[in-house]
N, CA, C and O atoms as a GROMACS GRO file, in nm:
protein
  260
    1MET      N    1   7.131   9.500  10.982
    1MET     CA    2   7.283   9.569  10.978
    1MET      C    3   7.268   9.573  11.164
    1MET      O    4   7.161   9.613  11.210
    2THR      N    5   7.369   9.534  11.250
    2THR     CA    6   7.408   9.547  11.366
    2THR      C    7   7.442   9.704  11.381
    2THR      O    8   7.449   9.791  11.294
    3ARG      N    9   7.465   9.712  11.551
    3ARG     CA   10   7.506   9.868  11.567
    3ARG      C   11   7.681   9.889  11.564
    3ARG      O   12   7.746   9.993  11.571
    4PHE      N   13   7.728   9.738  11.551
    4PHE     CA   14   7.880   9.754  11.502
    4PHE      C   15   7.920   9.810  11.364
    4PHE      O   16   7.999   9.895  11.323
    5GLU      N   17   7.807   9.702  11.299
    5GLU     CA   18   7.830   9.765  11.137
    5GLU      C   19   7.819   9.896  11.144
    5GLU      O   20   7.912   9.973  11.122
    6LYS      N   21   7.686   9.935  11.179
    6LYS     CA   22   7.638  10.073  11.146
    6LYS      C   23   7.803  10.175  11.205
    6LYS      O   24   7.868  10.243  11.125
    7ALA      N   25   7.834  10.164  11.325
    7ALA     CA   26   7.909  10.255  11.364
    7ALA      C   27   8.078  10.214  11.293
    7ALA      O   28   8.175  10.282  11.327
    8LEU      N   29   8.091  10.102  11.197
    8LEU     CA   30   8.205  10.061  11.118
    8LEU      C   31   8.201  10.166  10.989
    8LEU      O   32   8.293  10.235  10.946
    9ASP      N   33   8.027  10.152  10.930
    9ASP     CA   34   8.009  10.210  10.817
    9ASP      C   35   8.052  10.346  10.838
    9ASP      O   36   8.136  10.401  10.768
   10ALA      N   37   7.988  10.404  10.946
   10ALA     CA   38   7.982  10.552  11.004
   10ALA      C   39   8.167  10.572  11.006
   10ALA      O   40   8.199  10.668  10.936
   11LEU      N   41   8.263  10.516  11.058
   11LEU     CA   42   8.372  10.552  11.092
   11LEU      C   43   8.426  10.576  10.948
   11LEU      O   44   8.477  10.681  10.908
   12ARG      N   45   8.408  10.461  10.878
   12ARG     CA   46   8.503  10.417  10.750
   12ARG      C   47   8.460  10.569  10.672
   12ARG      O   48   8.556  10.646  10.665
   13SER      N   49   8.359  10.609  10.628
   13SER     CA   50   8.294  10.694  10.558
   13SER      C   51   8.334  10.862  10.592
   13SER      O   52   8.344  10.942  10.499
   14ALA      N   53   8.355  10.906  10.739
   14ALA     CA   54   8.411  10.986  10.823
   14ALA      C   55   8.588  10.981  10.762
   14ALA      O   56   8.658  11.069  10.712
   15GLN      N   57   8.609  10.870  10.787
   15GLN     CA   58   8.787  10.909  10.751
   15GLN      C   59   8.787  10.883  10.609
   15GLN      O   60   8.906  10.901  10.586
   16ARG      N   61   8.733  10.854  10.496
   16ARG     CA   62   8.748  10.845  10.362
   16ARG      C   63   8.719  11.011  10.310
   16ARG      O   64   8.772  11.063  10.212
   17ASP      N   65   8.595  11.095  10.430
   17ASP     CA   66   8.615  11.253  10.385
   17ASP      C   67   8.679  11.327  10.471
   17ASP      O   68   8.643  11.444  10.485
   18ALA      N   69   8.791  11.274  10.548
   18ALA     CA   70   8.886  11.350  10.609
   18ALA      C   71   9.022  11.357  10.537
   18ALA      O   72   9.087  11.460  10.522
   19GLU      N   73   9.063  11.210  10.486
   19GLU     CA   74   9.138  11.187  10.387
   19GLU      C   75   9.137  11.277  10.238
   19GLU      O   76   9.227  11.338  10.181
   20LYS      N   77   9.014  11.260  10.211
   20LYS     CA   78   8.985  11.351  10.050
   20LYS      C   79   8.995  11.509  10.101
   20LYS      O   80   9.024  11.600  10.024
   21GLU      N   81   8.971  11.524  10.221
   21GLU     CA   82   8.994  11.695  10.270
   21GLU      C   83   9.156  11.714  10.307
   21GLU      O   84   9.217  11.820  10.320
   22ALA      N   85   9.194  11.610  10.317
   22ALA     CA   86   9.377  11.623  10.348
   22ALA      C   87   9.426  11.647  10.223
   22ALA      O   88   9.484  11.755  10.210
   23THR      N   89   9.417  11.554  10.101
   23THR     CA   90   9.432  11.580   9.976
   23THR      C   91   9.384  11.676   9.929
   23THR      O   92   9.456  11.731   9.846
   24ARG      N   93   9.305  11.713   9.944
   24ARG     CA   94   9.264  11.863   9.845
   24ARG      C   95   9.328  11.976   9.913
   24ARG      O   96   9.362  12.059   9.830
   25LEU      N   97   9.355  12.009  10.027
   25LEU     CA   98   9.398  12.070  10.102
   25LEU      C   99   9.564  12.107  10.168
   25LEU      O  100   9.610  12.191  10.245
   26GLU      N  101   9.618  11.990  10.086
   26GLU     CA  102   9.735  11.945  10.120
   26GLU      C  103   9.862  12.090  10.040
   26GLU      O  104   9.966  12.134  10.090
   27ILE      N  105   9.797  12.127   9.908
   27ILE     CA  106   9.922  12.240   9.849
   27ILE      C  107   9.880  12.397   9.889
   27ILE      O  108   9.956  12.493   9.904
   28THR      N  109   9.690  12.390   9.905
   28THR     CA  110   9.687  12.544   9.956
   28THR      C  111   9.694  12.562  10.094
   28THR      O  112   9.727  12.675  10.132
   29GLN      N  113   9.672  12.477  10.180
   29GLN     CA  114   9.663  12.503  10.320
   29GLN      C  115   9.719  12.379  10.401
   29GLN      O  116   9.646  12.309  10.472
   30PRO      N  117   9.868  12.356  10.381
   30PRO     CA  118   9.916  12.211  10.465
   30PRO      C  119   9.886  12.243  10.600
   30PRO      O  120   9.883  12.137  10.662
   31GLU      N  121   9.864  12.336  10.671
   31GLU     CA  122   9.855  12.325  10.792
   31GLU      C  123   9.709  12.270  10.826
   31GLU      O  124   9.682  12.222  10.936
   32ILE      N  125   9.630  12.279  10.734
   32ILE     CA  126   9.494  12.210  10.767
   32ILE      C  127   9.501  12.096  10.730
   32ILE      O  128   9.442  12.012  10.797
   33ALA      N  129   9.560  12.062  10.636
   33ALA     CA  130   9.579  11.948  10.554
   33ALA      C  131   9.644  11.839  10.649
   33ALA      O  132   9.637  11.717  10.635
   34ALA      N  133   9.700  11.898  10.735
   34ALA     CA  134   9.799  11.811  10.861
   34ALA      C  135   9.681  11.759  10.998
   34ALA      O  136   9.682  11.647  11.049
   35GLU      N  137   9.598  11.856  11.030
   35GLU     CA  138   9.480  11.827  11.105
   35GLU      C  139   9.409  11.747  11.068
   35GLU      O  140   9.376  11.651  11.137
   36ALA      N  141   9.366  11.769  10.939
   36ALA     CA  142   9.268  11.612  10.837
   36ALA      C  143   9.330  11.504  10.849
   36ALA      O  144   9.274  11.394  10.856
   37ARG      N  145   9.452  11.521  10.852
   37ARG     CA  146   9.518  11.362  10.848
   37ARG      C  147   9.504  11.270  10.982
   37ARG      O  148   9.467  11.154  10.998
   38VAL      N  149   9.554  11.381  11.081
   38VAL     CA  150   9.513  11.352  11.227
   38VAL      C  151   9.370  11.324  11.256
   38VAL      O  152   9.334  11.231  11.328
   39ARG      N  153   9.298  11.399  11.206
   39ARG     CA  154   9.168  11.351  11.230
   39ARG      C  155   9.144  11.125  11.156
   39ARG      O  156   9.108  11.013  11.193
   40ALA      N  157   9.188  11.190  11.058
   40ALA     CA  158   9.186  11.090  10.963
   40ALA      C  159   9.227  10.928  11.036
   40ALA      O  160   9.165  10.822  11.035
   41ASP      N  161   9.376  10.969  11.106
   41ASP     CA  162   9.446  10.855  11.137
   41ASP      C  163   9.365  10.813  11.266
   41ASP      O  164   9.347  10.692  11.281
   42GLY      N  165   9.304  10.914  11.378
   42GLY     CA  166   9.179  10.909  11.502
   42GLY      C  167   9.096  10.793  11.450
   42GLY      O  168   9.108  10.678  11.494
   43LEU      N  169   9.014  10.829  11.357
   43LEU     CA  170   8.902  10.779  11.311
   43LEU      C  171   8.917  10.642  11.248
   43LEU      O  172   8.823  10.569  11.217
   44ALA      N  173   9.046  10.616  11.232
   44ALA     CA  174   9.110  10.472  11.200
   44ALA      C  175   9.129  10.376  11.303
   44ALA      O  176   9.104  10.256  11.310
   45ASP      N  177   9.200  10.492  11.418
   45ASP     CA  178   9.180  10.413  11.531
   45ASP      C  179   9.073  10.366  11.582
   45ASP      O  180   9.056  10.244  11.592
   46ALA      N  181   8.974  10.463  11.626
   46ALA     CA  182   8.840  10.411  11.662
   46ALA      C  183   8.769  10.334  11.606
   46ALA      O  184   8.671  10.287  11.664
   47ARG      N  185   8.807  10.294  11.450
   47ARG     CA  186   8.763  10.183  11.343
   47ARG      C  187   8.823  10.056  11.413
   47ARG      O  188   8.740   9.972  11.448
   48ARG      N  189   8.930  10.035  11.434
   48ARG     CA  190   8.971   9.940  11.496
   48ARG      C  191   8.955   9.895  11.638
   48ARG      O  192   8.979   9.782  11.680
   49ILE      N  193   8.910   9.999  11.708
   49ILE     CA  194   8.889   9.966  11.851
   49ILE      C  195   8.727   9.930  11.814
   49ILE      O  196   8.693   9.849  11.901
   50ILE      N  197   8.646   9.947  11.750
   50ILE     CA  198   8.498   9.903  11.750
   50ILE      C  199   8.510   9.775  11.673
   50ILE      O  200   8.439   9.681  11.710
   51GLU      N  201   8.603   9.757  11.554
   51GLU     CA  202   8.594   9.603  11.514
   51GLU      C  203   8.657   9.501  11.633
   51GLU      O  204   8.594   9.397  11.654
   52GLY      N  205   8.793   9.527  11.720
   52GLY     CA  206   8.788   9.438  11.848
   52GLY      C  207   8.684   9.452  11.956
   52GLY      O  208   8.656   9.362  12.036
   53LEU      N  209   8.638   9.550  11.954
   53LEU     CA  210   8.478   9.544  12.036
   53LEU      C  211   8.384   9.432  11.992
   53LEU      O  212   8.311   9.358  12.058
   54GLU      N  213   8.406   9.441  11.851
   54GLU     CA  214   8.305   9.351  11.743
   54GLU      C  215   8.324   9.205  11.757
   54GLU      O  216   8.241   9.114  11.753
   55GLY      N  217   8.448   9.203  11.775
   55GLY     CA  218   8.534   9.057  11.817
   55GLY      C  219   8.481   8.972  11.953
   55GLY      O  220   8.434   8.858  11.956
   56LEU      N  221   8.501   9.055  12.051
   56LEU     CA  222   8.493   9.036  12.174
   56LEU      C  223   8.354   9.007  12.222
   56LEU      O  224   8.322   8.919  12.302
   57ASN      N  225   8.243   9.129  12.138
   57ASN     CA  226   8.090   9.071  12.176
   57ASN      C  227   8.024   8.907  12.103
   57ASN      O  228   7.927   8.834  12.125
   58ALA      N  229   8.144   8.907  12.009
   58ALA     CA  230   8.077   8.768  11.904
   58ALA      C  231   8.148   8.683  12.013
   58ALA      O  232   8.067   8.612  12.071
   59THR      N  233   8.289   8.668  12.062
   59THR     CA  234   8.344   8.542  12.134
   59THR      C  235   8.255   8.529  12.285
   59THR      O  236   8.242   8.426  12.352
   60LEU      N  237   8.204   8.657  12.313
   60LEU     CA  238   8.107   8.651  12.442
   60LEU      C  239   8.001   8.572  12.431
   60LEU      O  240   7.956   8.494  12.515
   61ALA      N  241   7.947   8.606  12.277
   61ALA     CA  242   7.813   8.558  12.274
   61ALA      C  243   7.832   8.418  12.263
   61ALA      O  244   7.734   8.350  12.292
   62ALA      N  245   7.944   8.354  12.224
   62ALA     CA  246   7.936   8.241  12.209
   62ALA      C  247   7.998   8.155  12.294
   62ALA      O  248   7.998   8.034  12.272
   63LEU      N  249   8.079   8.227  12.441
   63LEU     CA  250   8.074   8.139  12.519
   63LEU      C  251   7.945   8.127  12.609
   63LEU      O  252   7.920   8.029  12.680
   64ALA      N  253   7.863   8.246  12.595
   64ALA     CA  254   7.714   8.238  12.700
   64ALA      C  255   7.617   8.110  12.598
   64ALA      O  256   7.502   8.082  12.631
   65ASP      N  257   7.670   8.056  12.501
   65ASP     CA  258   7.568   7.962  12.434
   65ASP      C  259   7.608   7.844  12.521
   65ASP      O  260   7.553   7.735  12.507
   0.00000   0.00000   0.00000
C-alpha cells in the first residue's frame, strides 16, 4: 500500500466518523453537529487534494520513464 493509499484510507475513515458524529448529534446538539459536518467537509477536501497529488505523482513518474 502506497503512502497515498494509506492517507486516503485514513481520511475516508475520519470523514465517516465525523459524518456519523454529526448525524448522532443533530437532534441533541445541533451546533456541535454543524462543527462535525464542517470537519467532514474539510476531510473530504483533503481527500480530493491527496487524490489529485496521487494522479500528479503517477503522471510525473510516467514522464520520467
